[in-house]
C-alpha positions as a Python dict, from the first residue, in 0.01 Angstrom:
ca = {
    (1, 'M'): (0, 0, 0),
    (2, 'K'): (-228, 249, -175),
    (3, 'N'): (-115, 628, -252),
    (4, 'T'): (-146, 729, 160),
    (5, 'S'): (-163, 1075, -16),
    (6, 'K'): (-511, 1282, -204),
    (7, 'N'): (-214, 1383, -521),
    (8, 'E'): (-110, 1159, -742),
    (9, 'G'): (247, 1113, -717),
    (10, 'L'): (397, 1285, -933),
    (11, 'F'): (799, 1107, -1161),
    (12, 'V'): (984, 1434, -1359),
    (13, 'I'): (1293, 1382, -1594),
    (14, 'S'): (1470, 1691, -1617),
    (15, 'L'): (1793, 1717, -1849),
    (16, 'D'): (2050, 2034, -1942),
    (17, 'F'): (2120, 1978, -2269),
    (18, 'E'): (2397, 2179, -2377),
    (19, 'L'): (2675, 1935, -2578),
    (20, 'F'): (2998, 2145, -2501),
    (21, 'W'): (2868, 2455, -2397),
    (22, 'G'): (2840, 2323, -2031),
    (23, 'I'): (3138, 2188, -2039),
    (24, 'R'): (3433, 2380, -2188),
    (25, 'D'): (3491, 2553, -1948),
    (26, 'K'): (3624, 2243, -1746),
    (27, 'F'): (3803, 1959, -2015),
    (28, 'S'): (3925, 1957, -2341),
    (29, 'F'): (3794, 1845, -2611),
    (30, 'E'): (4040, 1558, -2588),
    (31, 'E'): (3947, 1494, -2274),
    (32, 'Y'): (3556, 1505, -2288),
    (33, 'G'): (3478, 1523, -2642),
    (34, 'P'): (3350, 1143, -2716),
    (35, 'N'): (3081, 1220, -2430),
    (36, 'V'): (2956, 1491, -2626),
    (37, 'L'): (2956, 1401, -2968),
    (38, 'G'): (2788, 1040, -2774),
    (39, 'V'): (2509, 1316, -2736),
    (40, 'W'): (2393, 1276, -3095),
    (41, 'E'): (2327, 900, -3049),
    (42, 'V'): (2207, 935, -2727),
    (43, 'I'): (1916, 1166, -2811),
    (44, 'P'): (1725, 945, -3053),
    (45, 'R'): (1814, 644, -2842),
    (46, 'L'): (1646, 890, -2538),
    (47, 'L'): (1322, 943, -2677),
    (48, 'K'): (1268, 617, -2797),
    (49, 'L'): (1281, 522, -2511),
    (50, 'F'): (1088, 758, -2327),
    (51, 'E'): (848, 653, -2557),
    (52, 'K'): (808, 341, -2496),
    (53, 'Y'): (801, 368, -2105),
    (54, 'E'): (519, 635, -2185),
    (55, 'V'): (741, 914, -1948),
    (56, 'N'): (796, 1321, -2067),
    (57, 'A'): (1067, 1504, -1959),
    (58, 'S'): (1162, 1901, -2017),
    (59, 'F'): (1546, 1899, -2226),
    (60, 'A'): (1661, 2282, -2072),
    (61, 'T'): (1893, 2407, -2339),
    (62, 'V'): (2141, 2640, -2397),
    (63, 'G'): (2017, 2891, -2632),
    (64, 'A'): (2334, 2873, -2809),
    (65, 'M'): (2301, 2481, -2954),
    (66, 'F'): (1994, 2676, -3139),
    (67, 'A'): (2204, 2786, -3363),
    (68, 'G'): (2215, 2547, -3692),
    (69, 'N'): (2579, 2698, -3806),
    (70, 'L'): (2791, 3005, -3705),
    (71, 'D'): (2652, 3296, -3898),
    (72, 'E'): (2240, 3274, -3728),
    (73, 'L'): (2462, 3196, -3415),
    (74, 'N'): (2655, 3511, -3401),
    (75, 'S'): (2282, 3660, -3531),
    (76, 'F'): (2153, 3599, -3186),
    (77, 'L'): (2446, 3670, -2939),
    (78, 'P'): (2374, 3910, -2635),
    (79, 'Q'): (2432, 4244, -2646),
    (80, 'K'): (2603, 4229, -2336),
    (81, 'K'): (2845, 3995, -2221),
    (82, 'P'): (2904, 3847, -1915),
    (83, 'S'): (3271, 4012, -1751),
    (84, 'Y'): (3311, 3710, -1472),
    (85, 'F'): (3663, 3757, -1310),
    (86, 'D'): (3758, 3423, -1445),
    (87, 'Q'): (3695, 3495, -1846),
    (88, 'N'): (3769, 3061, -1882),
    (89, 'L'): (3382, 3084, -1781),
    (90, 'S'): (3252, 3273, -2034),
    (91, 'P'): (3288, 3113, -2395),
    (92, 'Y'): (3292, 3472, -2588),
    (93, 'P'): (3702, 3583, -2591),
    (94, 'D'): (3772, 3249, -2816),
    (95, 'Y'): (3554, 2965, -2844),
    (96, 'I'): (3262, 3052, -3057),
    (97, 'E'): (3556, 3171, -3278),
    (98, 'N'): (3737, 2819, -3299),
    (99, 'S'): (3444, 2716, -3422),
    (100, 'K'): (3540, 2749, -3744),
    (101, 'S'): (3803, 2462, -3701),
    (102, 'N'): (3648, 2250, -3458),
    (103, 'H'): (3390, 2012, -3505),
    (104, 'P'): (3025, 2118, -3526),
    (105, 'N'): (2859, 1881, -3312),
    (106, 'Y'): (3028, 2040, -3091),
    (107, 'Y'): (2858, 2326, -3115),
    (108, 'F'): (2578, 2358, -3351),
    (109, 'G'): (2198, 2109, -3198),
    (110, 'K'): (1963, 2253, -3414),
    (111, 'N'): (1907, 1886, -3516),
    (112, 'L'): (1898, 1752, -3203),
    (113, 'I'): (1661, 2024, -3098),
    (114, 'E'): (1402, 1908, -3446),
    (115, 'L'): (1369, 1602, -3329),
    (116, 'V'): (1245, 1714, -2934),
    (117, 'K'): (1064, 1933, -3066),
    (118, 'K'): (865, 1670, -3311),
    (119, 'D'): (766, 1454, -3015),
    (120, 'A'): (467, 1657, -2829),
    (121, 'R'): (542, 1499, -2542),
    (122, 'H'): (811, 1656, -2426),
    (123, 'E'): (881, 2042, -2338),
    (124, 'I'): (1186, 2236, -2461),
    (125, 'G'): (1286, 2487, -2171),
    (126, 'T'): (1620, 2682, -2128),
    (127, 'H'): (1943, 2657, -1988),
    (128, 'T'): (2038, 3003, -2083),
    (129, 'F'): (2208, 3131, -2392),
    (130, 'S'): (2543, 3095, -2287),
    (131, 'H'): (2599, 2836, -1979),
    (132, 'Y'): (2508, 3154, -1791),
    (133, 'Y'): (2701, 3137, -1444),
    (134, 'G'): (2424, 3373, -1194),
    (135, 'L'): (2659, 3322, -858),
    (136, 'E'): (3013, 3422, -1001),
    (137, 'P'): (3247, 3680, -934),
    (138, 'G'): (3189, 3925, -1207),
    (139, 'Q'): (2827, 3939, -1367),
    (140, 'T'): (2560, 4146, -1366),
    (141, 'K'): (2220, 4120, -1326),
    (142, 'E'): (2193, 4328, -1655),
    (143, 'E'): (2446, 4075, -1877),
    (144, 'F'): (2216, 3816, -1690),
    (145, 'E'): (1882, 3962, -1838),
    (146, 'S'): (2118, 4023, -2215),
    (147, 'D'): (2124, 3677, -2227),
    (148, 'L'): (1821, 3580, -2147),
    (149, 'N'): (1670, 3757, -2397),
    (150, 'S'): (1893, 3595, -2657),
    (151, 'A'): (1789, 3210, -2536),
    (152, 'V'): (1431, 3326, -2550),
    (153, 'E'): (1472, 3507, -2899),
    (154, 'M'): (1698, 3257, -3055),
    (155, 'A'): (1360, 3034, -2920),
    (156, 'K'): (1132, 3189, -3093),
    (157, 'S'): (1288, 3172, -3445),
    (158, 'Q'): (1232, 2899, -3434),
    (159, 'G'): (859, 2873, -3348),
    (160, 'I'): (924, 2714, -2959),
    (161, 'E'): (785, 2958, -2662),
    (162, 'L'): (1053, 2882, -2353),
    (163, 'K'): (859, 2847, -1980),
    (164, 'S'): (1103, 2652, -1791),
    (165, 'F'): (1456, 2767, -1659),
    (166, 'V'): (1749, 2541, -1576),
    (167, 'F'): (2020, 2723, -1390),
    (168, 'P'): (2340, 2603, -1502),
    (169, 'R'): (2534, 2434, -1247),
    (170, 'H'): (2241, 2516, -1034),
    (171, 'Q'): (2411, 2854, -943),
    (172, 'I'): (2085, 2982, -829),
    (173, 'N'): (2055, 3380, -802),
    (174, 'P'): (1749, 3515, -626),
    (175, 'D'): (1819, 3789, -753),
    (176, 'Y'): (1773, 3733, -1149),
    (177, 'L'): (1429, 3550, -1010),
    (178, 'D'): (1237, 3862, -1107),
    (179, 'L'): (1319, 3906, -1462),
    (180, 'F'): (1147, 3565, -1541),
    (181, 'P'): (776, 3696, -1618),
    (182, 'K'): (928, 3990, -1821),
    (183, 'Y'): (1011, 3678, -2101),
    (184, 'G'): (763, 3434, -2026),
    (185, 'I'): (954, 3195, -1764),
    (186, 'E'): (696, 3060, -1527),
    (187, 'I'): (917, 2792, -1401),
    (188, 'Y'): (1278, 2702, -1297),
    (189, 'R'): (1437, 2423, -1125),
    (190, 'E'): (1570, 2419, -782),
    (191, 'T'): (1827, 2223, -553),
    (192, 'E'): (1755, 1942, -355),
    (193, 'K'): (1583, 2077, 20),
    (194, 'A'): (1995, 1953, 173),
    (195, 'W'): (2252, 2233, 240),
    (196, 'F'): (2518, 1947, 63),
    (197, 'H'): (2351, 2115, -250),
    (198, 'S'): (2253, 2415, -177),
    (199, 'A'): (2355, 2693, -461),
    (200, 'A'): (2665, 2796, -476),
    (201, 'R'): (2945, 2931, -709),
    (202, 'G'): (3217, 2742, -772),
    (203, 'A'): (3481, 2802, -564),
    (204, 'D'): (3293, 2796, -218),
    (205, 'E'): (3203, 2384, -303),
    (206, 'G'): (3377, 2246, -73),
    (207, 'V'): (3564, 1895, 3),
    (208, 'L'): (3292, 1823, 316),
    (209, 'K'): (3006, 1947, 97),
    (210, 'R'): (3085, 1733, -236),
    (211, 'A'): (3165, 1449, 53),
    (212, 'V'): (2835, 1430, 194),
    (213, 'R'): (2654, 1523, -129),
    (214, 'F'): (2868, 1203, -287),
    (215, 'L'): (2768, 955, 27),
    (216, 'D'): (2395, 1098, -25),
    (217, 'Y'): (2408, 931, -417),
    (218, 'F'): (2436, 565, -273),
    (219, 'I'): (2285, 606, 88),
    (220, 'C'): (1973, 804, 235),
    (221, 'L'): (2121, 1085, 468),
    (222, 'G'): (1758, 1125, 630),
    (223, 'N'): (1573, 1276, 334),
    (224, 'H'): (1459, 1147, 54),
    (225, 'H'): (1393, 1494, -157),
    (226, 'C'): (1126, 1496, -284),
    (227, 'Q'): (836, 1747, -329),
    (228, 'D'): (483, 1866, -212),
    (229, 'L'): (269, 1981, -507),
    (230, 'N'): (151, 2293, -271),
    (231, 'E'): (469, 2370, -212),
    (232, 'I'): (605, 2421, -569),
    (233, 'K'): (437, 2803, -601),
    (234, 'K'): (660, 3092, -513),
    (235, 'G'): (539, 3456, -547),
    (236, 'N'): (475, 3486, -1007),
    (237, 'L'): (648, 3162, -1025),
    (238, 'Y'): (688, 2773, -984),
    (239, 'A'): (927, 2627, -857),
    (240, 'I'): (1056, 2291, -925),
    (241, 'R'): (1297, 2115, -703),
    (242, 'A'): (1550, 1811, -813),
    (243, 'S'): (1562, 1483, -682),
    (244, 'R'): (1868, 1272, -789),
    (245, 'W'): (2137, 1343, -1011),
    (246, 'L'): (2154, 1073, -1194),
    (247, 'R'): (2542, 974, -1150),
    (248, 'P'): (2636, 804, -1531),
    (249, 'Y'): (2810, 458, -1523),
    (250, 'K'): (3177, 510, -1439),
    (251, 'K'): (3430, 178, -1430),
    (252, 'S'): (3559, 260, -1073),
    (253, 'E'): (3207, 341, -929),
    (254, 'A'): (3058, -8, -1100),
    (255, 'K'): (3049, -233, -753),
    (256, 'Y'): (2788, 38, -616),
    (257, 'D'): (2615, 53, -894),
    (258, 'R'): (2387, -153, -684),
    (259, 'L'): (2361, 110, -421),
    (260, 'K'): (2243, 370, -635),
    (261, 'I'): (1950, 240, -844),
    (262, 'R'): (1849, 151, -489),
    (263, 'R'): (1870, 489, -335),
    (264, 'I'): (1664, 613, -635),
    (265, 'K'): (1398, 328, -605),
    (266, 'N'): (1339, 402, -226),
    (267, 'Q'): (1247, 771, -363),
    (268, 'M'): (1046, 704, -640),
    (269, 'R'): (861, 435, -423),
    (270, 'F'): (836, 701, -136),
    (271, 'A'): (775, 959, -389),
    (272, 'A'): (419, 782, -558),
    (273, 'R'): (308, 590, -214),
    (274, 'K'): (300, 950, -48),
    (275, 'G'): (172, 1139, -317),
    (276, 'K'): (501, 1364, -383),
    (277, 'I'): (745, 1461, -647),
    (278, 'F'): (1032, 1285, -757),
    (279, 'H'): (1240, 1471, -1000),
    (280, 'L'): (1554, 1315, -1183),
    (281, 'W'): (1785, 1503, -1389),
    (282, 'F'): (2115, 1420, -1595),
    (283, 'H'): (2314, 1612, -1906),
    (284, 'P'): (2263, 1425, -2188),
    (285, 'H'): (2635, 1425, -2240),
    (286, 'D'): (2706, 1190, -1882),
    (287, 'I'): (2578, 896, -2060),
    (288, 'G'): (2765, 1009, -2427),
    (289, 'I'): (2980, 697, -2363),
    (290, 'D'): (2938, 366, -2178),
    (291, 'Q'): (2595, 424, -2337),
    (292, 'D'): (2455, 66, -2287),
    (293, 'K'): (2529, 37, -1939),
    (294, 'N'): (2397, 380, -1926),
    (295, 'F'): (2074, 301, -2068),
    (296, 'E'): (2128, -41, -1915),
    (297, 'I'): (2023, 168, -1549),
    (298, 'L'): (1862, 417, -1682),
    (299, 'E'): (1558, 209, -1843),
    (300, 'E'): (1602, -33, -1512),
    (301, 'I'): (1466, 288, -1343),
    (302, 'L'): (1178, 377, -1629),
    (303, 'Q'): (1060, 35, -1567),
    (304, 'F'): (1033, 69, -1144),
    (305, 'Y'): (799, 400, -1253),
    (306, 'Q'): (556, 164, -1499),
    (307, 'E'): (523, -28, -1145),
    (308, 'L'): (506, 228, -914),
    (309, 'N'): (238, 402, -1204),
    (310, 'A'): (29, 51, -1166),
    (311, 'K'): (41, 11, -792),
    (312, 'Y'): (-2, 290, -698),
    (313, 'G'): (-106, 555, -1002),
    (314, 'M'): (226, 762, -992),
    (315, 'K'): (217, 960, -1380),
    (316, 'A'): (535, 1151, -1564),
    (317, 'A'): (478, 1462, -1644),
    (318, 'N'): (741, 1725, -1718),
    (319, 'M'): (807, 2053, -1590),
    (320, 'A'): (533, 2287, -1774),
    (321, 'E'): (294, 2002, -1641),
    (322, 'V'): (417, 1979, -1334),
    (323, 'V'): (205, 2352, -1318),
    (324, 'K'): (-47, 2246, -1515),
    (325, 'I'): (-144, 1984, -1249),
    (326, 'Y'): (-84, 2216, -993),
    (327, 'Q'): (-322, 2454, -1145),
    (328, 'E'): (-560, 2235, -1182),
    (329, 'K'): (-601, 2170, -831),
    (330, 'Y'): (-517, 2459, -705),
    (331, 'E'): (-560, 2748, -911),
    (332, 'P'): (-905, 2593, -1057),
}
């Protein structure tokens, strides 16, 4: 069956690239350190795999990890720090200071960013400077802007112009979106268009919502979570919705892996046939352990993309390239 839409289907991958900045409030180094240290092997493997299958990705990167050392990090710290009611959410009270005694590969990813930067097929975006939580109580718009400014300035210092933004933990605060144009941000990632994937602060992620979302990773609950290209324009910004988080391999869930992969393939096939966007995302640290198992799953997905490319003309694109495709079609 041919593509039944005037548009070509798009296969989009974005990565929440954060080292330990994105997980420090949930796990200790002892609990999750191996996943994060594994990222130093994951990124070179990912880049080779993406090259093999001609896939372009957006690396939404925590600004603090652009630093090569503590002095460089300190020179770009935001003037205003987030005043979360739950201070555990902030890295500023002690996490940065503790970098003097912890492994630098938990904090400083400048060498990894250089690897990504060398491959022109990929886009480097931002995941805020400090892994900022936009919906948590206590923080303010002014503090968010200060964080965003630091992320932009840090990237500029390394010759990188940021255009794409991913809210940490998908805590999308609509009141903050009007700040983006001032800092050159044009694109952000939205959540899937379903109530159980909606943006929320941590305390509001209830048991029912989590349970239904878990089921959705394995069986279709009536929605393939794909987006029409003509839907991405929102005012003066572009919002590209997520379609699927790639759940990492877990021994306890291994018996469900075929269901997980089939669910993703069905979503991809739907997007290819209907000319829609399928947007896969994950964290490099998700696959920092059990790497061979995780890369086996990812490679099967990329192989399937190539089949869809040959059969339906589906194309791989990073977030910035999706916008270019939109502009060429709808804003000539």
